[in-house]
C-alpha positions as CSV (number, residue, x, y, z in Angstrom):
1,M,-140.6,92.9,56.1
2,Y,-140.8,90.1,53.5
3,I,-137.0,89.7,53.4
4,Q,-136.9,89.2,57.2
5,L,-139.6,86.6,57.0
6,A,-137.7,84.9,54.1
7,V,-134.5,84.8,56.2
8,C,-136.5,83.2,59.1
9,L,-137.9,80.6,56.7
10,I,-134.5,79.8,55.4
11,A,-133.1,79.5,58.9
12,A,-136.0,77.2,59.8
13,I,-135.3,74.9,56.8
14,A,-131.6,74.9,57.6
15,F,-132.3,74.1,61.2
16,Y,-134.5,71.1,60.3
17,T,-131.9,69.9,57.7
18,Y,-129.0,70.1,60.2
19,Q,-131.1,68.5,62.9
20,Q,-131.8,65.6,60.6
21,Q,-128.2,65.2,59.8
22,I,-127.3,65.1,63.4
23,S,-130.1,62.5,64.1
24,N,-128.8,60.3,61.2
25,K,-125.3,60.7,62.6
26,C,-124.1,62.3,59.3
27,L,-122.7,65.2,61.3
28,T,-121.7,65.7,64.9
29,T,-123.5,68.4,66.9
30,K,-120.5,70.6,66.9
31,T,-119.8,70.3,63.2
32,A,-123.5,71.0,62.3
33,T,-123.6,74.0,64.6
34,I,-120.5,75.6,63.1
35,S,-121.7,74.8,59.6
36,F,-125.1,76.4,60.4
37,I,-123.4,79.5,61.8
38,H,-121.3,79.9,58.6
39,F,-124.4,79.4,56.4
40,I,-126.6,81.8,58.2
41,C,-123.9,84.5,58.4
42,I,-123.6,84.3,54.6
43,I,-127.4,84.8,54.3
44,L,-127.3,87.8,56.7
45,I,-124.3,89.3,54.8
46,L,-126.3,89.1,51.6
47,Q,-129.4,90.5,53.3
48,S,-127.6,93.6,54.5
49,G,-125.0,94.1,51.8
50,L,-127.3,93.8,48.8
51,R,-129.8,96.3,50.1
52,N,-131.0,99.3,48.1
53,V,-129.5,102.7,49.1
54,A,-133.0,103.8,50.1
55,V,-133.4,101.0,52.7
56,G,-133.0,102.3,56.2
57,A,-133.2,105.8,57.6
58,D,-129.6,106.7,57.0
59,T,-128.1,104.4,54.3
60,Y,-128.3,107.2,51.7
61,E,-126.6,109.7,54.0
62,Y,-123.8,107.3,54.5
63,F,-123.6,107.0,50.7
64,R,-123.1,110.8,50.5
65,Q,-120.4,110.6,53.1
66,F,-118.6,107.8,51.3
67,D,-118.9,109.7,48.0
68,R,-117.3,112.7,49.5
69,I,-114.4,110.9,51.2
70,S,-112.9,109.9,47.8
71,S,-112.0,113.5,47.2
72,T,-110.9,114.3,50.7
73,S,-107.2,114.2,51.3
74,W,-105.5,112.3,54.1
75,V,-104.2,115.6,55.5
76,Q,-107.8,116.9,55.9
77,I,-108.9,113.6,57.4
78,F,-106.2,113.7,60.1
79,R,-106.9,117.4,60.7
80,N,-110.6,116.5,61.3
81,F,-109.5,113.7,63.6
82,V,-107.3,116.0,65.8
83,R,-109.9,118.8,65.7
84,A,-112.7,116.4,66.9
85,Y,-110.8,115.7,70.1
86,E,-109.2,119.1,70.6
87,T,-112.2,121.3,70.0
88,G,-115.2,118.9,69.9
89,V,-116.0,119.9,66.3
90,G,-117.1,116.9,64.3
91,K,-117.8,113.5,65.6
92,D,-116.5,109.9,65.3
93,P,-113.4,110.9,63.2
94,G,-112.2,107.3,63.0
95,Y,-115.0,106.5,60.6
96,G,-113.5,108.9,58.0
97,I,-110.2,107.0,58.3
98,F,-112.1,103.7,57.8
99,M,-113.9,104.9,54.7
100,K,-110.7,106.3,53.2
101,L,-109.0,103.0,53.6
102,I,-111.9,101.1,52.0
103,T,-111.6,103.4,48.9
104,Y,-108.2,101.9,48.2
105,I,-110.1,98.6,47.7
106,T,-113.2,99.9,46.1
107,T,-115.1,103.2,45.4
108,D,-118.3,101.4,44.8
109,Y,-120.8,102.0,47.6
110,Q,-122.6,98.7,47.1
111,L,-119.3,96.8,47.6
112,Y,-118.7,99.0,50.6
113,L,-122.0,97.9,52.2
114,I,-121.0,94.3,51.5
115,A,-117.7,94.9,53.2
116,V,-119.4,96.4,56.3
117,A,-121.7,93.4,56.4
118,I,-118.8,91.0,56.2
119,I,-117.0,92.7,59.0
120,F,-120.0,92.8,61.3
121,F,-121.3,89.3,60.6
122,S,-117.9,87.8,60.9
123,S,-117.7,89.1,64.5
124,F,-121.3,88.2,65.0
125,G,-120.6,84.6,63.8
126,S,-117.6,84.4,66.1
127,M,-119.9,85.3,69.1
128,L,-122.4,82.7,68.0
129,K,-119.6,80.1,68.0
130,S,-118.6,81.2,71.6
131,F,-122.1,80.9,73.0
132,C,-124.2,78.4,70.9
133,I,-123.5,74.8,71.5
134,N,-126.1,73.3,69.2
135,V,-128.2,74.2,66.1
136,Y,-131.2,75.1,68.2
137,D,-129.3,77.9,69.9
138,V,-128.3,79.3,66.5
139,F,-131.8,79.1,65.1
140,I,-133.3,81.0,68.1
141,A,-130.5,83.6,67.7
142,V,-131.4,84.2,64.1
143,I,-135.2,84.6,64.9
144,I,-134.5,87.1,67.7
145,Y,-132.0,89.0,65.5
146,Q,-134.6,89.4,62.7
147,A,-137.3,90.5,65.1
148,L,-135.5,92.9,67.3
149,F,-132.0,93.8,66.0
150,Y,-132.3,93.7,62.2
151,G,-133.2,97.4,62.1
152,F,-130.2,98.4,64.1
153,F,-127.4,96.4,62.5
154,S,-128.5,95.3,59.1
155,V,-129.9,98.4,57.5
156,T,-129.0,101.5,59.6
157,G,-126.3,103.0,61.7
158,I,-123.1,101.9,59.9
159,R,-120.8,103.6,62.3
160,Q,-122.3,101.9,65.4
161,T,-122.5,98.6,63.5
162,L,-118.8,98.8,62.9
163,A,-118.2,99.8,66.6
164,V,-120.2,96.9,67.9
165,S,-118.3,94.5,65.6
166,I,-115.1,95.7,67.1
167,L,-116.4,95.3,70.6
168,F,-117.5,91.8,69.8
169,F,-113.9,91.1,69.0
170,A,-112.8,92.8,72.3
171,C,-115.0,90.3,74.2
172,R,-112.4,87.5,73.9
173,Y,-110.0,89.6,76.0
174,I,-112.6,89.8,78.8
175,Y,-112.5,86.1,79.6
176,K,-108.8,85.9,78.7
177,K,-108.4,88.8,81.3
178,K,-106.3,91.0,79.0
179,L,-107.4,94.4,80.3
180,L,-105.0,96.5,78.3
181,K,-105.9,94.9,75.0
182,F,-109.6,95.3,75.8
183,I,-109.2,99.0,76.6
184,I,-107.2,99.6,73.4
185,I,-109.9,97.9,71.2
186,C,-112.7,99.8,73.0
187,L,-110.9,103.1,72.4
188,V,-110.5,102.2,68.7
189,A,-114.2,101.5,68.5
190,S,-115.0,104.8,70.2
191,T,-113.3,106.7,67.4
192,I,-116.0,105.2,65.1
193,H,-118.8,105.7,67.5
194,K,-118.2,107.6,70.8
195,S,-121.0,105.7,72.6
196,A,-118.7,102.6,72.5
197,L,-117.0,104.0,75.6
198,I,-119.9,102.8,77.7
199,F,-118.7,99.3,77.1
200,L,-115.4,99.9,79.0
201,P,-116.8,99.2,82.6
202,F,-118.2,95.9,81.3
203,Y,-114.8,94.3,81.6
204,F,-115.1,94.3,85.4
205,I,-118.9,93.5,85.5
206,A,-118.4,90.6,83.1
207,H,-116.3,88.8,85.7
208,F,-119.0,89.1,88.4
209,K,-119.3,85.5,89.7
210,H,-123.0,85.6,90.5
211,P,-125.0,86.9,87.4
212,I,-128.3,85.8,88.9
213,K,-127.8,88.0,91.9
214,L,-126.8,90.9,89.7
215,L,-129.9,90.4,87.6
216,T,-132.1,90.1,90.8
217,G,-130.7,93.4,92.1
218,I,-131.2,95.2,88.8
219,T,-134.8,93.8,88.5
220,L,-135.7,95.1,91.9
221,S,-134.2,98.5,91.1
222,L,-136.2,98.9,87.8
223,P,-139.2,100.7,89.3
224,F,-136.8,103.4,90.7
225,V,-134.9,103.6,87.5
226,F,-138.2,104.2,85.6
227,I,-139.1,107.0,88.0
228,L,-135.7,108.6,87.6
229,V,-135.2,107.7,83.9
230,K,-134.9,111.2,82.5
231,P,-132.4,112.6,85.1
232,F,-130.6,109.3,84.6
233,A,-130.3,109.8,80.9
234,I,-129.1,113.4,81.4
235,Y,-126.6,112.2,83.9
236,M,-125.2,109.7,81.4
237,T,-124.9,112.3,78.6
238,S,-123.1,114.7,81.0
239,F,-120.1,112.4,80.7
240,S,-120.2,112.7,76.9
241,L,-120.3,108.9,76.6
242,T,-123.6,109.3,74.8
243,E,-123.2,113.0,73.7
244,S,-124.7,112.2,70.3
245,Y,-127.9,111.3,72.1
246,S,-128.2,114.2,74.4
247,M,-130.8,115.8,72.2
248,F,-133.2,113.0,73.1
249,T,-133.2,113.8,76.8
250,E,-135.0,117.0,76.0
251,T,-138.0,115.3,74.5
252,A,-141.3,114.9,76.2
253,T,-141.3,112.7,79.3
254,D,-144.5,110.9,78.2
255,A,-142.6,109.1,75.4
256,K,-143.9,105.5,75.4
257,G,-140.6,104.1,74.4
258,A,-140.0,100.5,73.1
259,Q,-142.7,98.6,74.9
260,M,-142.3,95.5,72.8
261,F,-138.6,95.4,73.6
262,L,-139.3,95.9,77.3
263,V,-141.7,93.0,77.2
264,F,-139.0,90.9,75.6
265,M,-136.4,91.8,78.1
266,L,-138.7,91.1,81.1
267,S,-139.7,87.8,79.5
268,V,-136.1,86.7,79.2
269,T,-135.6,87.8,82.8
270,L,-138.5,85.7,84.0
271,L,-137.1,82.7,82.1
272,I,-133.7,83.1,83.8
273,F,-135.4,83.2,87.2
274,L,-137.5,80.2,86.4
275,C,-134.5,78.1,85.6
276,R,-132.0,79.7,87.9
277,K,-131.6,76.5,89.9
278,Y,-130.5,74.6,86.8
279,I,-128.2,77.3,85.3
280,T,-124.6,76.2,85.6
281,I,-122.0,78.8,84.8
282,E,-119.5,76.4,83.4
283,S,-118.1,78.8,80.9
284,Q,-116.8,82.4,81.0
285,Q,-118.7,83.3,77.9
286,Y,-122.1,82.2,79.4
287,K,-121.4,84.1,82.6
288,M,-120.4,87.1,80.6
289,G,-123.6,86.9,78.5
290,L,-125.8,86.8,81.6
291,N,-124.1,89.7,83.1
292,A,-124.3,91.7,79.9
293,F,-128.0,90.9,79.7
294,A,-128.5,92.2,83.2
295,L,-126.9,95.5,82.2
296,G,-129.1,95.6,79.1
297,L,-132.1,95.3,81.4
298,F,-130.8,98.1,83.6
299,F,-130.4,100.5,80.7
300,T,-133.7,99.5,79.0
301,P,-135.7,102.3,80.7
302,L,-133.7,104.8,78.7
303,T,-135.9,103.8,75.7
304,W,-138.8,105.3,77.5
305,V,-137.1,108.7,77.2
306,D,-136.8,108.1,73.5
307,P,-136.7,104.8,71.5
308,N,-133.6,106.1,69.7
309,L,-131.7,105.6,73.0
310,M,-132.0,101.9,72.2
311,R,-128.7,102.4,70.4
312,V,-127.1,102.8,73.9
313,V,-129.0,99.8,75.4
314,M,-128.2,97.4,72.6
315,Y,-124.5,97.3,73.5
316,F,-125.6,94.9,76.2
317,S,-129.1,93.8,75.2
318,V,-127.7,92.2,72.0
319,F,-126.2,89.4,74.2
320,S,-129.8,88.1,74.7
321,I,-129.4,86.8,71.1
322,F,-126.6,84.5,72.2
323,I,-128.0,83.2,75.5
324,L,-131.7,82.7,74.8
325,G,-131.6,79.3,73.1
326,R,-129.5,77.9,75.8
327,L,-131.9,79.3,78.5
328,I,-134.9,77.7,76.7
329,R,-133.2,74.3,76.6
330,T,-132.3,74.6,80.3
331,Y,-135.8,75.4,81.3
332,S,-137.3,72.7,79.0
333,Y,-135.0,69.9,80.3
334,N,-137.2,66.9,81.3
335,K,-140.4,68.8,80.5
336,K,-142.3,67.0,77.7
337,Y,-143.2,69.3,74.7
338,C,-142.0,72.3,76.7
339,I,-139.3,73.3,74.2
340,Q,-141.7,72.9,71.3
341,T,-144.4,75.1,73.0
342,I,-141.9,77.8,73.9
343,S,-140.4,77.8,70.4
344,I,-143.8,78.0,68.6
345,F,-144.8,80.9,70.9
346,L,-141.4,82.7,70.3
347,I,-141.5,82.3,66.6
348,A,-145.1,83.5,66.4
349,A,-144.2,86.6,68.5
350,A,-141.2,87.2,66.3
351,I,-143.2,87.1,63.1
352,L,-145.8,89.5,64.6
353,S,-143.0,91.8,65.6
354,I,-141.6,91.8,62.1
355,I,-145.0,92.4,60.6
356,K,-145.8,95.2,63.0
357,R,-142.5,97.0,62.4
358,G,-143.0,96.6,58.6
359,Y,-139.5,97.6,57.4
360,D,-139.4,98.3,53.7
361,Y,-136.7,96.5,51.7
362,A,-135.5,96.3,48.1
363,F,-132.3,94.9,46.5
364,F,-129.9,97.4,44.9
365,W,-131.1,96.5,41.4
366,Q,-134.7,97.3,42.3
367,E,-136.3,100.7,42.4
368,M,-137.2,102.3,45.8
369,R,-138.1,105.8,46.9
370,L,-135.8,107.4,49.5
371,P,-137.2,108.0,53.0
372,E,-139.2,111.1,53.4
373,N,-136.6,112.8,55.6
374,Y,-134.4,113.4,52.5
375,N,-137.1,115.4,50.7
376,I,-135.9,114.2,47.3
């Protein structure tokens, strides 16, 4: 928790500093924005890469996998790869290949975590550069990331973190309209985490010319989706796109799910509707971001089956990070003190969310007990 609050504070200080440099004409807006992105990505890499092996629910399990891969031959790795697709035994065999390749560079698990963090936040930073046009957009992105997505990308789920970073790279081929390259990259990502296949149809949805209409239709359909959410989840897993999550569709139907996340998604949806008349889709990236958010909203009811299904939703909901700052600026245009009021409210809500979740954190040189699920 404290490390997240510290990162938010660092981001706030950096935002103020860069904003002052822009005001004093020491830096252009574009230069300051890119510099801010580089700086904050370094901070996020250190936050994730320097964590203790006990941070997160599965970091230690990934350590054991990485430890075993050093003594696993390439022959066995490729056998596992083929068997996973021929018989369904095993899962995400591409991850074993990735780990084995990294062992040629280092066998130190801490350096491995740093390498994973560099890969993810390099692609994350690239997305920020595509969507954020000033330092305010970047600052809001960091705050939202720490409040809602830190637990998914920074400290758990290395396989899916790598898959998402690959899909971020694939996004450039959406607006370049390179379908074959997009498909190939998505298939590569799916070998590391099978659920990445759910991103394939997004190529066509991303090009939808009227994202506000898409969002309107999805918003109106939400009550029906919530009613049918459990059959909907089972229907999705029947295609094996989310086979790893099929166990969650068997849980009790009264699961409350991620209420806080739903409130966030609905709040952003309301903000989009409030400023819909002023939203200009002048870039392919912005249109793609709005369409992705609409899909994220559509899949959000899955979290009411089980919050763990958030890992399916976040392939699209993560785009909210990249578009929210711009939406706030659009809504606040020519409204006195509006952007300050919204920003204060958002920061306060983010801090409360971070405190409520209360993620434990320690650096690798500090002592920390393993999570209770390891019984060690």
